[in-house]
C-alpha positions as CSV (number, residue, x, y, z in Angstrom):
1,M,-56.4,-5.2,17.2
2,V,-53.3,-3.1,18.0
3,Y,-51.2,-5.7,16.2
4,Q,-53.6,-6.4,13.3
5,Y,-54.6,-2.8,12.4
6,K,-51.1,-1.6,12.0
7,R,-50.2,-4.5,9.7
8,T,-53.4,-4.4,7.6
9,S,-54.1,-0.7,7.1
10,D,-51.7,2.0,5.8
11,L,-53.8,4.6,7.5
12,V,-52.5,3.5,10.9
13,M,-49.2,5.2,11.5
14,D,-48.8,4.0,15.1
15,S,-50.8,1.9,17.7
16,K,-50.4,1.1,21.3
17,R,-52.3,-0.5,24.2
18,D,-52.6,0.8,27.8
19,G,-54.8,-1.5,29.8
20,D,-58.1,-1.8,28.0
21,R,-57.5,1.3,25.9
22,H,-56.2,1.1,22.4
23,T,-54.7,4.3,20.8
24,Y,-54.2,4.7,17.1
25,N,-52.4,7.5,15.3
26,L,-54.3,7.7,11.9
27,K,-54.1,9.5,8.6
28,V,-57.3,10.8,6.9
29,G,-58.1,8.8,3.8
30,K,-59.1,5.4,2.5
31,A,-57.0,2.2,2.7
32,N,-56.8,-0.5,0.1
33,M,-57.1,-3.4,2.4
34,T,-56.9,-7.1,1.6
35,L,-58.4,-9.1,4.5
36,K,-57.1,-12.6,5.1
37,P,-58.1,-15.0,7.9
38,S,-55.5,-15.0,10.8
39,F,-52.9,-13.0,8.9
40,S,-54.9,-9.8,8.2
41,A,-58.2,-10.2,9.9
42,A,-59.2,-6.6,10.6
43,G,-58.3,-3.0,10.0
44,I,-59.3,0.6,9.7
45,E,-60.6,1.1,6.2
46,E,-61.4,4.8,6.1
47,V,-61.0,7.9,8.2
48,T,-62.9,11.1,7.4
49,V,-63.3,14.4,9.2
50,E,-66.5,16.3,8.1
51,G,-67.8,19.3,10.0
52,D,-67.8,18.5,13.7
53,E,-67.5,14.8,13.3
54,V,-64.8,12.1,12.9
55,K,-65.9,8.9,11.1
56,I,-63.7,5.8,11.3
57,V,-64.7,2.8,9.3
58,H,-63.7,-0.6,10.8
59,A,-63.7,-3.8,8.7
60,G,-62.9,-7.3,9.7
61,L,-63.6,-11.0,9.3
62,A,-65.9,-12.9,11.7
63,G,-65.7,-11.6,15.3
64,A,-63.0,-9.1,14.4
65,G,-65.5,-7.2,12.2
66,V,-68.5,-7.5,14.5
67,G,-66.5,-6.5,17.6
68,A,-64.4,-3.7,16.1
69,A,-67.4,-1.5,15.3
70,M,-70.2,-2.6,17.5
71,C,-68.2,-3.0,20.8
72,R,-66.5,0.3,20.3
73,G,-69.9,1.8,19.3
74,M,-71.1,1.2,22.8
75,A,-68.4,3.4,24.4
76,K,-69.2,6.6,26.1
77,G,-68.9,9.6,23.8
78,V,-69.7,7.8,20.5
79,K,-72.4,9.7,18.6
80,R,-73.5,6.8,16.5
81,V,-72.6,3.7,14.6
82,E,-73.3,3.3,10.9
83,L,-73.6,-0.4,10.1
84,Y,-72.7,-1.4,6.5
85,D,-72.1,-5.2,6.6
86,I,-73.1,-7.4,9.6
87,G,-70.3,-9.9,9.1
88,G,-69.7,-13.0,11.2
89,G,-68.4,-16.4,10.2
90,S,-66.4,-16.0,7.0
91,K,-68.1,-12.8,6.0
92,V,-66.7,-9.3,6.3
93,G,-68.2,-7.0,8.9
94,R,-68.0,-3.3,8.2
95,A,-69.2,-0.3,10.2
96,A,-68.3,3.3,11.0
97,V,-67.9,4.7,14.5
98,V,-68.7,8.4,14.5
99,T,-67.4,10.6,17.3
100,P,-67.2,14.4,17.9
101,K,-64.2,16.2,16.5
102,L,-61.9,17.2,19.3
103,Q,-58.5,18.9,19.6
104,K,-55.6,17.4,21.5
105,V,-54.0,19.6,24.1
106,V,-51.2,18.5,26.4
107,I,-50.4,20.6,29.6
108,G,-47.1,20.3,31.4
109,I,-47.1,21.2,35.1
110,D,-44.3,21.6,37.6
111,D,-43.2,23.1,40.9
112,T,-46.4,23.0,43.0
113,D,-45.1,21.6,46.3
114,T,-42.6,22.5,49.0
115,K,-40.1,20.4,51.0
116,Q,-42.6,20.3,53.8
117,E,-45.9,19.5,52.0
118,G,-47.7,18.9,48.8
119,A,-47.3,16.6,45.8
120,T,-47.3,17.7,42.1
121,W,-48.4,14.2,41.0
122,T,-51.5,14.4,43.2
123,L,-52.4,18.0,42.6
124,A,-52.1,17.6,38.8
125,N,-54.5,14.6,38.9
126,N,-56.9,16.6,41.0
127,V,-56.8,19.3,38.5
128,G,-57.4,16.9,35.6
129,N,-60.4,15.4,37.4
130,A,-61.8,18.9,38.1
131,L,-61.5,19.8,34.4
132,A,-63.2,16.6,33.4
133,Q,-66.2,17.7,35.5
134,M,-66.2,20.9,33.4
135,G,-66.6,18.9,30.2
136,F,-63.0,18.5,29.1
137,E,-62.0,14.9,28.2
138,Y,-59.1,14.0,30.6
139,L,-57.2,11.3,28.7
140,D,-53.9,10.7,30.5
141,H,-51.6,11.6,33.4
142,V,-47.9,11.1,32.7
143,T,-45.0,11.3,35.1
144,C,-41.7,12.6,33.8
145,Q,-38.6,12.0,35.9
146,L,-36.2,15.0,35.7
147,Y,-32.6,15.5,36.8
148,P,-32.3,13.6,40.2
149,H,-29.3,15.6,41.4
150,N,-31.1,19.0,41.0
151,P,-30.3,20.9,44.3
152,N,-33.6,22.8,44.0
153,K,-35.8,19.7,43.9
154,T,-38.4,19.2,46.7
155,Q,-38.2,15.4,46.7
156,N,-38.4,13.1,43.6
157,C,-38.0,15.8,41.0
158,V,-40.8,14.9,38.6
159,A,-43.0,17.0,36.3
160,I,-46.5,16.0,35.1
161,A,-48.1,16.1,31.7
162,L,-51.9,16.0,31.5
163,V,-53.5,15.1,28.2
164,F,-56.9,16.3,27.1
165,A,-59.3,16.2,24.1
166,V,-61.0,19.5,23.8
167,Q,-64.0,20.8,21.8
168,P,-62.9,23.3,19.1
169,G,-63.1,26.8,20.6
170,R,-62.6,25.7,24.2
171,R,-58.8,25.4,24.2
172,D,-58.1,28.8,25.8
173,E,-60.8,28.1,28.4
174,L,-59.0,24.8,29.3
175,I,-55.7,26.7,29.8
176,E,-57.3,29.4,32.0
177,K,-59.2,26.9,34.1
178,T,-56.0,25.0,34.7
179,R,-54.2,28.1,35.7
180,E,-57.0,29.1,38.1
181,L,-57.2,25.6,39.7
182,L,-53.4,25.5,40.2
183,K,-53.2,29.0,41.6
184,K,-55.9,28.1,44.1
185,D,-54.1,25.0,45.5
186,T,-50.4,25.2,44.7
187,L,-48.1,25.6,47.7
188,S,-45.2,27.0,45.7
189,K,-44.2,30.4,44.4
190,K,-42.6,28.8,41.3
191,T,-45.6,27.0,39.6
192,A,-45.9,27.2,35.9
193,I,-47.5,25.3,33.0
194,A,-46.6,24.7,29.3
195,V,-49.1,23.9,26.6
196,L,-48.5,21.7,23.5
197,D,-51.2,21.6,20.8
198,G,-51.7,18.6,18.5
199,F,-50.0,15.2,18.2
200,K,-46.4,15.9,17.2
201,V,-43.5,16.5,19.6
202,P,-41.0,18.7,17.8
203,K,-37.5,17.4,17.7
204,K,-36.0,20.3,19.6
205,L,-38.6,19.8,22.3
206,R,-37.7,16.2,22.7
207,E,-34.0,17.1,22.9
208,Y,-34.7,19.7,25.5
209,A,-36.7,17.1,27.6
210,E,-33.9,14.6,27.4
211,N,-31.3,17.2,28.5
212,T,-33.6,18.2,31.4
213,K,-33.5,14.6,32.6
214,K,-29.7,14.5,32.5
215,S,-28.5,18.0,33.6
216,M,-29.5,21.3,35.1
217,M,-31.4,23.6,32.8
218,T,-32.4,27.3,33.3
219,V,-35.6,29.3,32.8
220,E,-33.8,31.0,29.9
221,D,-33.3,27.6,28.3
222,A,-36.9,26.7,28.7
223,E,-38.2,30.0,27.3
224,K,-35.9,30.0,24.4
225,T,-36.9,26.4,23.5
226,A,-40.6,27.1,23.9
227,K,-40.4,30.1,21.6
228,E,-38.5,28.0,19.0
229,V,-41.1,25.2,19.0
230,G,-44.2,27.3,19.4
231,V,-45.2,26.1,22.9
232,Q,-47.1,28.4,25.2
233,L,-45.7,29.0,28.7
234,V,-47.9,30.3,31.5
235,Q,-46.5,31.4,34.9
236,V,-49.0,30.6,37.6
237,T,-47.0,31.8,40.5
238,G,-43.5,32.0,39.1
239,A,-41.1,31.2,36.3
240,P,-38.9,28.2,37.6
241,G,-41.7,25.7,37.0
242,E,-41.4,26.4,33.2
243,I,-38.3,24.2,33.1
244,G,-40.0,21.0,34.2
245,A,-43.4,21.7,32.7
246,L,-41.8,22.1,29.2
247,A,-39.8,18.9,29.7
248,A,-42.9,16.9,30.5
249,L,-44.3,17.8,27.1
250,G,-41.3,16.5,25.3
251,L,-41.7,13.0,26.7
252,Y,-45.5,12.6,27.4
253,N,-45.9,10.2,24.5
254,D,-42.8,8.0,25.4
255,L,-43.6,6.5,28.8
256,E,-40.5,4.3,29.1
257,E,-38.2,7.3,28.5
258,A,-40.3,9.7,30.6
259,V,-39.9,7.6,33.8
260,K,-36.3,6.6,33.3
261,V,-33.8,7.8,35.9
262,Y,-30.3,9.0,34.8
263,Y,-27.7,8.8,37.6
């Protein structure tokens, strides 16, 4: 599906697979698809956002049509499936998967441990799981390797990005709960978070993140960049964590680059 959808529908701007999870970056609209066995067997025909719902119409031949909508329709969080054509065999299957409208929020976290104890990777995941229990959709946990020769690092010098899907109106609550959880359990006086709203990583933010992997950066660099790209910085116990927290946002959607080490 990751391969077919991108080839078949011009609504699919990007697609990727992570284990059993498929992620698609879609445009709102209707595609003029031409399904062809083997070559273009399935695709996303239409994407609409109405009120508090997102409706994605899947169409496909044979099993591709039946599975695309009905299997996804059994997933947790789906509100309903609207079946238009049953499909199977040589027939087209067509159905809409309807889910709640949610807002994407990415939170960068850094500087929560000391040289003696703690681990930012683990604490960030604990925070993500705690937020999930509060009703926030915890989608991903991404490790971003920073400058390995930083004399101020505690050990591995990484920052973490947590990815969430949030109900409209709960974005500020998510940020405040994250701050509270980190303040409660952080071991550092330098902890900070950075917040990116939406799907796009601004070019200047990406450049800042790449530079933070290759060289020393300052709090002033981080605050200047955050202001330019519209990213919110929050000091939990101190300012130094802003540097890595912001960098994690710049690479959260490029896993290969995020984990790369520059010597």
